[in-house]
Backbone as a ProteinNet text record, in pm:
[ID]
protein_1_A
[PRIMARY]
XXXXXXXXXXXXXXXXXXXXXXXXXXXXXXXXXXXXXXXXXXXXXXXXXXXXXXXXXXXXXX
[TERTIARY]
-12117.4	-12103.6	-11943.3	-11895.7	-11701.5	-11589.8	-11699.6	-11611.8	-11602.2	-11695.1	-11758.9	-11669.6	-11665	-11602.6	-11418.8	-11378.3	-11195.9	-11223.9	-11309.1	-11316.9	-11278.7	-11370.9	-11393.1	-11282.5	-11179.9	-11040.4	-10956.9	-10944.9	-10767.2	-10832.5	-10948.3	-10977.3	-10941.1	-10930.4	-10915.3	-10753	-10650.2	-10532.7	-10564	-10736.9	-10757.8	-10733.2	-10809.1	-10863.9	-10745.3	-10736.6	-10621.2	-10546	-10418.8	-10409.8	-10495.5	-10488.8	-10576.5	-10707.7	-10748.8	-10967.8	-10971	-11139.9	-11120.7	-11181.8	-11168	-11265.8	-11384.7	-11410.9	-11607.4	-11682	-11637.5	-11704.8	-11795.8	-11749.7	-11885.4	-11862.6	-12040.2	-12077.4	-11962.9	-12034.7	-11967.4	-11800.9	-11705.3	-11559.2	-11566.6	-11596.7	-11641.8	-11645.8	-11756.3	-11811.4	-11686.8	-11620.6	-11551.3	-11453.1	-11401.3	-11296.7	-11265.5	-11369.6	-11397.7	-11461.3	-11493.5	-11543.4	-11459.7	-11389	-11272.2	-11173.5	-11088.8	-11046.8	-11057	-11155.8	-11231.7	-11282.2	-11351.3	-11405.3	-11188.2	-11150.2	-10981.8	-10910	-10927.3	-10964.2	-10994.8	-11127	-11173.9	-11163.7	-11157.5	-11114.7	-10987	-10856.4	-10777.1	-10785.7	-10843.7	-10844	-10918.9	-11074.6	-11064.2	-10979.3	-10934.5	-10829.2	-10753.9	-10678.7	-10574.1	-10659.1	-10769.2	-10827.8	-10839.7	-10892.1	-10902.7	-10787.3	-10675.6	-10515.6	-10448.5	-10485	-10482.2	-10586.5	-10678.6	-10788.5	-10725.6	-10639.2	-10697.7	-10459.6	-10432.7	-10267.5	-10247	-10366.8	-10381	-10257.8	-10203.2	-10088.9	-10107.4	-10134.1	-10146.1	-10048.3	-10118.9	-9998.5	-10020.6	-10049.6	-9991	-10128.2	-10071.8	-10194.9	-10225.9	-10283.1	-10349.7	-10463.4	-10523.2	-10655.8	-10768.3	-10831.4	-10888.2	-11043.5
4743.8	4624.6	4610.5	4670.6	4661	4631.3	4790.8	4747.1	4583.9	4560.5	4442.8	4259.8	4322.5	4179.1	4237.8	4348.1	4372.9	4365.4	4407.2	4395.5	4137.4	4118.2	3957.8	3883.5	3971.5	3913.3	3902.5	4063.5	4082.8	3928.5	3915.9	3857.2	3722.8	3667.1	3497.1	3461.3	3521.3	3477.2	3469.2	3480.5	3450.6	3244.1	3215.1	3096	2983.7	2869	2792.5	2725.3	2705.6	2628.1	2527.2	2565.4	2424.8	2382.3	2514	2548	2674.2	2614.3	2776.5	2846.1	2946.6	3050.2	3103.3	3137.6	3148.1	3271.6	3395.3	3544.1	3550.5	3582	3603.8	3751.3	3806.7	3920.8	3980.1	3831.9	3832.7	3926.9	3864.5	3861.6	3949.1	4013	4119.6	4223	4274.8	4360.4	4347.4	4289.3	4275	4347.6	4312.9	4377.4	4528.9	4622.4	4734.4	4795.3	4662.2	4760.5	4710.1	4675.8	4638.6	4750	4756.4	4939	5094.3	5050.6	5214.2	5160.4	5071.3	5113.3	5114.1	5014.7	5072.4	5217.1	5224.6	5386.1	5461.5	5472.2	5558.3	5523.2	5422.3	5351.8	5434.3	5451.8	5515.1	5642.2	5675.2	5864	5924.5	5775.9	5895.8	5784.7	5689.6	5694.6	5791.9	5853.5	5970.2	6092	6140	6199.3	6288.1	6099	6181.1	6100.1	6074.4	6149.7	6246.7	6325	6477.9	6531.2	6502	6538.3	6557.7	6441.9	6397.3	6478.8	6487.6	6561.1	6654.6	6742.2	6876.8	6889.4	6746.9	6817.2	6758.8	6859.1	6795.2	6734.6	6665.7	6535.7	6597.2	6693.5	6728.9	6756.4	6783.4	6824.3	6931.2	6998.7	7169.7	7167	7264	7321.8	7295.7	7301.1	7291.5	7383.9
-1267.2	-1293.8	-1327.2	-1388.6	-1425.6	-1293.7	-1198.4	-1036.1	-992.1	-978.7	-927.2	-996.1	-1136.8	-1184.7	-1164.1	-1162.8	-1147.9	-934.6	-902.6	-787.7	-715.4	-810	-864.8	-910.6	-994.7	-1067.3	-945.5	-868.8	-780	-675.7	-672.9	-556.8	-538	-657.9	-671.2	-696.2	-606.8	-503.4	-406	-383.1	-235.6	-197.1	-316.4	-334.4	-309.1	-286.2	-219.7	-390	-383.7	-583.3	-600	-711.6	-746.1	-681.6	-678.2	-621.4	-704	-733.9	-840.5	-722.8	-731	-728	-705.1	-615.8	-636.9	-508.1	-555.5	-510.4	-424	-328	-245.8	-195.9	-189.3	-159	-18.1	94.7	214.5	240.2	144.5	137.3	32.4	-46.8	-159.1	-13.4	87.2	146.8	294.1	356	434.9	364.6	256.5	174.1	178	164.7	161.9	332.2	331.3	491	650.9	663.8	748.2	707.3	643	610	717.1	575.6	678.1	781	870.9	1016.4	1068.7	1034.5	1081.4	1101.4	940.9	986.5	1007.1	1093.2	1129.2	1277.8	1331	1497	1516.4	1340.5	1444.4	1418.8	1339.8	1355	1458.5	1523.4	1695.2	1817.5	1799.3	1872.8	1898.3	1750.6	1736.1	1864.6	1777.3	1817.1	1983.2	2048.4	2203.2	2262.6	2176.3	2215.7	2250.1	2168.4	2110.8	2231.3	2275.1	2315.5	2483.4	2521.1	2647.7	2674.1	2547.5	2609.6	2547	2502.8	2438.3	2334.8	2346.1	2167.6	2051.3	1932.1	1809.5	1713.2	1696.9	1583.5	1386.1	1418.2	1266.2	1167.4	1043.7	976	976.9	895	870.4	890.5	862.1	920.8	779.1	812.9	723.8	709.2
[MASK]
++++++++++++++++++++++++++++++++++++++++++++++++++++++++++++++

């Protein structure tokens, strides 16, 4: 529960000046999910470019 309180605390800067902040689960969920989706989308895009062009964008093998 401490993690959710921390998320609500750092999100208070999103409230308009003079207005109280009311954390919503949708806001917190989107703040966590959107960056992850962008990263996954970028990884798939770069993988498609690598396969189409035959180039390797770097990084080591695992």
